[in-house]
C-alpha positions, 0 to 999 in steps of 0.5 A: 745942755740937755739933748734928746737922743732916741729914748735916752737923754744925754748931757752935753753930747750926743751918744752913738745910736744906742738906746737904753734897751741896747743889749750889753752884749751888743755894746761889748761886741762893738767895743771889741770890734773897735779895738780890733780896728785900732790894732789893724790901723796901728799895723797899717800905720807901721807898714806905711812908716816902714815903706816911707823909710824905704822910699826916702832911702832909695830916692833923691832926698829932699833934705841934705843928708849931711844934716839928717840921715834916712832915719832922722828924715823919716822920723821928721816926716812921721812926727809932722804927719802924726802931730808928735815930737821928733823923738816919738817919730823916731820911736814909731820908726823903730817899731815899724822897722821891727815889725817888718824885719825882726818880728813880722809874725808878731806884727801879724798878731797886731794886724789880726787884733790879737794884741793891742798897739801897747802890747806890741810895743812891749814885745818890740822892746823885749825882742830887741836883743834878737837883732842879727841873731840866726834864731830870730825868726824861730823866736818870732814865730814861737811868740806869735803861736803863743799869742794865738793860743794863750791869753798873755795880755798883761805886760808881765805876762808878755815879758815872761813869754818873750824872755822864756822863749828867747832864753830857750834859744840863747841863754847868754842873750840876757847877759849880753843885753845887761852888758849893753845896758851897763854901757848906757849908764850916765846922767842928764840935766836939762833946764826947766822954767822958773829957774828950775832944772831936772837931773836924771840918772841911768844906772843899776837899780841898786845904785839908784836905790842908794842915790834916792836914799842919799837924797 
């Protein structure tokens, strides 16, 4: 199907109000503006998710707390509202609470469009070992300052930035995280369709390499 739109012919769908003579700079600016709005919308969604958690924790629950705690109840609401699985709702809640209680300054970088939601998620994971640490606000502020002055856009850049600043405040933090990770080693099996099943292993990189070689 051919549709006529201004002075440009498009196929199957109608383009936004751009013509063939729309300057490339205008298109780039509009893409940048869209990304900024997406970051702001992500920040707003996280803020609402955190507020929902607070509301459910301080009001009479609609669900029996003997079955679901506040986190699980909030995750269930988020999953239903966002049309995602419960596990994804739980992840969204974790990221929302991190933005409010652990890394609010990094959260402001998301609000201001300096980082994307995907980049924010990386920093949530990389700063998880800051929970309960007295220097957490200092690292949060330092990372935020770096994001506002440097161009750390790649995932590796963000990892290096967070790790460097955390190491400056607490060199032992990475050893503690490694010990926690070791305690999470294990295996998991789940059934699939057609008489198949999936088997997964969480272990050190060296052990996984040996297991893959054996397979």
